[in-house]
C-alpha positions, 0 to 999 in steps of 0.5 A: 750352465742351465739350471735346474737339472737332476743330478742323473739322467735316466737314459730310458727317456731318451727314446722319447725324446722328439726334436720335431717333424718336419712336416709342420702340420704334424710337429707338436713343437712348432707352435711352442718353439717357434723360432721368430726370426729377424726376417719373420718378424719383419715380414709380420710388421712390415709392409712387405708383401713376399718372404723368400726362402730356400726349401727347408727353411720354415716358410710352410711352418709359418704359413701353418702357424698363420693358417691356424691364427697362431701369428698374425700380421701386424694390424693397422690401427688394431683392426679385426684381421682375417686370413685366406690361406691358398696351399693346394698342390699344383699339377702344372700340365693340367693347369695350363690347358684348363687356364687357357681354355677356360681364361679367354682375353683379347690379347693372345698373351699367357701371362696376360692370362695367367695374371687375370686367373689369379685376380678372379680366383683371389676375388672368388676367395674373398666373396667366399670368405665374406659371404657368411659376414654379410658382403651380400646384404651390403647394398653397396656391395651386394649387386656386382658381388653377387653377380660374380658369385653367380658365375661359379659353383664352388659349393660355397667353400675356397676351392683349389686353382684346378677346382676354381677352373672346373667351377665355372658355369656361366660365361662372363666378360670382366673389364679391366683397369683401361688405364694400362698403357700396355693394352692397345684397346680402351675397352679391354676385357678378359672372360671366363668360359665354362668347359662344359660346351653346352653351357657356353650360351649361358647369360653373359655378365660384364663386371669390372674387376677393379671396381669390384676390387674396390667395393670389397675393399670399402667393405673391409674398411667400413667394418675395420676389416683387413684380409690377408691372402696367403699363398704357399706351396706352389714352388715345388720342384719341377722340370722341362715344360712344368718349369715353364708353366711354373713360372707362367703361374708365378709371374701371373701371380706376381702381377695379380698381387701388385694390382692389389696395391691399391686396395688398402684392406685386401693384402696379398702375401707370398711366400716363395722359393729364392731359387725360383724367384731369381729366375722369374722374367722380371720384364713381365712383372714391371721390372726388378726393381719394382718387386725386390723392396718388397721381398724380405729373404728368410734366412737362418744365421748361427744365432737362430739355429742355436735358438732353434735347437736349444728351445726344442732340447729344453722342451724335451726336459720340460716334458720329460722330466717335468722341470718348470723353467730353466735359468741360465748363468755364466760369466756374472750373468742370469738369464731366465730361459722363459718368454717372461722374466718372472723375477721382475717385480710386478711393479717394475713389469708395470713401469717397462710396460709404461716405458719409465723403467729401464732395467740394468740403466740401459735406455732405448739408444743402447743395444741388447746383450744379444750374446747372452742368449747366444750362450744360453742356448749354446749352453741348451745344446751342450747339455746333451751334446759334447762340446767337441765331436769327431767327424772325417776330413777330405781324405777320410781321416778322423778328426775332432771339430768344435761342435758348433763349427760342425752344425754352422758348416754341415747343414747346408745344401747349394744354396750355402744357407743353414736349413733347420729341416735338414738339422732336425732330421739329423738331430732326431737320427742322433737321438735314435741312435743313441737311444738303441746304444743305451738299449744294448748296454747296461747304462741306466743312467748318466750323471751330471758332470761338473759343468752341469752337462750330461754326457748322454750322446756318444760321439761314434753314434753323432758320426753314424748319424751324419753318415746315414744323413748323407745317405738320406740326402742322396735318396731325396735328391734322386726322388726329386727328379722326376724325369728318368734320364736326368735321375740316371745321370745324377746316379752316376754322378753320385756314384763316381763322383768319389772325392771329388767336390768340384766339377767343370761343366765339361767334366760333368758332359764327359761323366755322364756321356752326353753331347747335347749342350741344351740338354747339359745345361737343363740339367745342371741348371735344374741340379742347381736349382734343386740344391745339389750343386752351387754354380759361383761363376754364372757370369762366364760362358756355360763351358767355363762354368764350375759347380761345387757339392754341399759338404753334405754331398761329399764322400761319405766315409760314414757310409754303414757305420749306423748299421753297426750302432 
């Protein structure tokens, strides 16, 4: 049980309950309720370069906190940390033309050109960041840094990739590391050339990229500074030609990030979607065995979800009922649900800081009782949610289901992982429908029961909200498909699937009436990439594969129920 709660809950307050916004920059609960999962903590503390996660798992939420200084990477030797955030939208078809017409190399290889596009772009962002810090007045870094900045005209700001490509004002040749055996010539160059033909005869520069990176890193080391370049939002869902360009861009970025490994004071961190990462051509980035150890998978366990939802529910109680802090008690134990346990005496806190005091006799070799926190957050959730709810089974029969079993199984996409973004959308709809219910009925208060819980959220509205969510997810998926023909095929599948949850490759081909295997292969690959389907037998031939729909996309027996709520 969680205390203290009032004996009665004013139902009028429910219309002001806010579980959060799916857009992190608009979410006022992001900072106070952020869930530092073990994966996120490892990413911030360990020397790992890539955070992988599905859409809606919190990558951009973390990026937003990093961007605003509300989270930091572990600073080596407590040095000052600087961060360059790169998250601009990418128009892939335009980018490829601009990149290949601007970045030239002795070897006509698009992977090489995209790799050095990233490298030159990141160096420019570094110099713009450090310009006001005095790098141009440092006699050991001034020469090459000044010459590099003269090549571009981006108005002294950190530009997007497209803006950067348009900012080239002088032709420049960059000498790259000649120790790479993949390059057949000892003097390998890439160059940037302005798009304006009239400027193509401008003075040429000869700058060594490796020497310039080393010079910037030494400059940072002398000032005990580290710069983290964090890249997000370059892996949105695209299809066909743009998908191939996107892979080129990501492969180039991965190769570029590896080239910065030796520059100790410059760190590159990438936030990428798992589905896209798994389809990268790893032979172009040094092999999967070289990249895999640098990755961390961002996934949400049930415990993480209980914390995520429980913290946000408690925030609403604090905010709207002006409760300062909460305490959980159960099975003879108690827990203060604050960042710091206020009941611990100050001298114990000092000794704990000095690692001399061991609460409850536990030493560092004992595991912490994490289940108590699980129970506390689950108790926060059932403060307003019923412990059992109603849902439709596969045959359309209404049956009872445990609330937490429902949350664990009903909010996954084709990647078979819990998605907090979808859960947020759903819970907010539950709040709205229940607020409407109380507005139509004369129930100004609900009384606290013997378990210390409020029967606030009604089972019918909880069921109706899930029917609405299923409709909303369908709309989101259809809106994500940019190819009209594919959108039509997806509409056919959604309309004609009935109670069916698994489709063979041949069944899909028959359903949409298309005989071109290449076209269907690309279509199904895109739907799997999007999260509509999950293919569990990818090792067999294409015509023998089967595709499963997540529960969210099963037949919607509650469709329209929310309209009458």
